[in-house]
N, C-alpha and C positions, 0 to 999 in steps of 0.2 A: 277249205277245212283247216281249222286250227286245233292245236292240242293244248289243253290245260290239264296239268298233272298227267293222267295216264290214258285217257280215252278221248276220241274225237268229240269236239264240242260243235254242235250245229245250231243254227238260228232259224226258228220257225217262221220269223218274219220274211225270210227269203222265199218260202213257199207261197206266201200271200202277196208277193210283189213280183216285179219283173225278173227276179232271180230264181224263179221256180225250177228251171232246168238244172241249175247248179245244186239246189237243195235235193232234188230227186236223185241226182248222181251221188251226192254225199251220203244220203240215207242208204242207198243200195250198196255202195262200197263198204260202209261201216258194218252192215248186217251180213255181207258176204265174208268179210275178212275177220271181224272181231265178234260180231253178234251183239255189241253194245255201243251206245253213244250217249253223250250228255246233250240236253236241249235247253236253250235259253230263249227268252222272249216267247214263251209258250202259252201265255194268256191265262195261266192259272194264278189266282190272286195269292200273293205271299202271306198277307194277313189272314186270309181264310185258312191256309195251311197251318199257321201257328195256332189259331183258335181251335182248329180241329185236333191238333196234338194236345192242347190243354184239356179239352173235353175228354180225350182218350185217357190222359193221365188221371183225370177225376174218376173215370169209370174203373180203370184197372186197380185203383187203390181201394175199391169197395171190398168188403169181406167176401171170401170165396163162396160162402153160402148164398150170397146175393147174386154174384156173377153167374153161378150155376143155375139160377132160375131161368136164365136166358140160353141155356144149352138144351136143345131139343134133339134127341137121338133120331127122330123121324126126318130131320132136315139134313142128315149126313154131313153136318158141319158147313153147309152151304149158306146158312144165315145165322146171325147171332153169335154167341160166345162158343169158343172151343178152348177147353181147359189146358193148363200147362202140361206139356209132355204127351199130349194126344197124338200129334202128327210126327211122322218120321220121314226121312227121304227114301226114295225108291231104293230097294236092296240094302238099306241100312237098318239094322234091328234096334238101334239106340234112338231114343226120342230126342227131338229138338227141344232146346231150352227156351220155350216161348209159349205164350198164350195169345189168342187173337180174337177179333170180331169181324164178321163178314156183313157187308152192306151190299145189296143188289139194287137194280134199278126199280123204279116204281112203275108197275105195269098196269095196263087197263084191264077191263073185264075179260077180254079175249085171251089174255096171256095167263090169267090166274091159274088155270088148270095145268099150265106148262111149267111154271116157275113158282118156287115157294115165296110167301110174303116176307117182308122185312120184319124183324123184331125191333122193338123200341125200348131202350132202358129208361124206365120212369125216374130213376134216381138221379140221372144227369139229363135234364130236359133239353139242354142245348145240343146234346150229342147227335141225335138223328138229323135235325135240320142242317147242322153244319156239315155232316158227312154226306148228306144228300146233295147239297149245293156243290161240295167238292167233287162228288161223283160226276155231276153234270159238266163241270168245267174240264175235268180230266177226259171225259168222253169226247168232248168237242175237239180237244187236242189230239186224242188218239185217232179219230176218224181222219183228220188231215194227214197223219203219219201213214195210215193204211192206204190213203189215196196216193201218197208219194211212192209207197212200196209197189202198188199196182202199176203206176206209170213206169217205174224203173224196169219192171218185168215185161213191159210192152203190152200190158193188158188194159181194158177199159178202166177209167178213173175209179169207179165205185165197185169194182169186182170184189175187193176185200172189205170195203167199208160198209156196203149194204148189208151183208150177213151180220155184221157186228152191231148194226143199229137195232136189231131185234134179238141179239144174243144175251146170254146170261152172264154178262160182265160183272165182276165182283171187285169191290174195294175192300181190301183186307187191312185192318188196323192192328199192328203187331206190337206187343209189349215183350221185350226181353228183360226180365227182372235180374237183379243180382244173382250170380251163380250160386245155387243152394249147395251147402256142404255135402249133402247126400247124393248129388248128381253123379251119374256114372262117369268115370274118367274119359270115356270115348264120346260122350255127348257134347255137342257144340250148339251154339245158338241156332244155326241152320246148317245142316250137313250138306255136302256137295249134292247139287241137284240141277235139273233143268226145269224151266217153267212149262206148264202144260199147254198154255193158251196161244193166241196169235202173237200179241206183243204185250209187254208189261211196262207200265210207267211208274217209276218209284219217285215220289215227290219228297224231297228234303228230309231224309233220315236225320235223326237228332244226334247221331254220332257215327264215327267210322266203324269199319268191321266188314263191309262188303268186299269180296275178292272174287275175281274170275280166273278160270283155268285157261292158260295159254297153250298154244300148240306144242311148245317144248316141254310141257308138263309142269311149269312153274306157275305160281299164283301171283296175280297182279292186283294190288290193292286199289280200290276205287274210292277216293275220299268223298265224304259227304260235304258238298259245297253249297252254301246258301244260294237260293235262286235258280238252281239247276234241277231238272228232272232227268233221272237216269232211265234210259229206254233200252230194252233188250227184246230180241225175238225169241219166241217160244217154240215148243215142239210142233204145234199145229201149223205154224208158218213154215217151219222147216219141212214138214210133211208135204204141204201143198206146193212148195217150191222145189220139191225133189232134192232137198238138201242144199240148194243154192244159198239160202239164208241160213245161218248157223244158229242153232239153239245151244248156247254156250253154258257149260257147267259153271256154277257159281256157288258161293257159300257165305255165311256170316260167322266169323270166328269169335271166340271168346275174348273178352277184354283182358288187358294186363291187370287192371284193377277189378277184381271179381265182385266188388261192391257196387259197381256202376250199373246203370240201367240204360236201355236203348229203346226208342220207338221208331217204327217205320210204317209207311203206308203204300204198299204196292197196289197198283190198279191192274187187275188181270183181265185183258180184253178177250172175250170169247165170241165166236160166231154163233148163229142160231144152231141148235142141235141137229137140224136136218141138213146142214151144210155138208156138201161132199168134199172131203179132204184128199181125194185122189190127186196125185201130182198133176199139175197143169201141163198140157202138151208142149207148150213153149219151153217150160223148164226141163222137161224130159229131153227135148231136142238139144238143150245146152249140155246135157249129160251124155252125149254120144248115143242118144236114143234109148238109154237104159232107165227103166222105172225102178227107183230104189226103195219106194215105200208102197204099201198095199192100199187098196181102196178101203175107205172107212168113213163113216159120218163123224161129225164133231161130237154128237151125243154119245156114240159108242166109244169113241176115244176117251172122252172125259170120264165115263164110268170105269173104264179099264184102269186109268191112272189114279182115280180116287181110291180104288181098292189097293193099289200098290203103295200108297202113302198112308194108309191106315184110317182114312176118314169114312170108308165104307167097309163093313166086315165081309 
């Protein structure tokens, strides 16, 4: 495991070759100690990422009235557009200084009743095809990472990956515009929070600003480096591992130049809503037999957290 800048940098090709055991150990150690790592040779096309960011820029520069046509309150922010200032971090009353768009997987007829359909912005015809292809490439990468996590825990290879294959995983396309003069002094681009899901893959943010909270209470900047995907473990993975894997608090700080804008595309990997998140017996055993988290399904957990961050009333 090597370090570039501030967090471990892992090579996914190790998992796909004879160095699998080393990669599994590196993933496990990173998620146990830091909760974050950077990934190279991840198989996600760099050109596709750049084209997706350009399409996102084209969409977010549309008039507010046009963007709001794609904000359906019935979807609870889980598909389509979410307007600037709608979301806030858990236990933080001040809105985040961002707007975003959610893309979900394309489901067959059997899943239509379970998950909402995607919305398609007609004004930017390349937007949905590009984001859908990026979704597919990120999911392939994510499933390999979940397999590595399961092996590190001493569990079957697909214990975590299989529930994610049918989960409501979401690609979020975020626009952080220039800081408006009327913004509350306590508002930041993304207030300190933990991710809700199993793991998150953040591909190539267009600027710095991401910071993670260290155990000594200080904030560690994570630079945006071309070609790397930043990976972190979320609350659901922390729950099912009984706290072995850390869901690390992180934030996106305001820029020194308040006129600048930033784009990012986190890929939030979710299991099927029926997935039992009760801590695994093997992880409980590593915690001196003490179960630290209650029994709950992924669907129940998600609804609880969406209410806490303001996406559901």
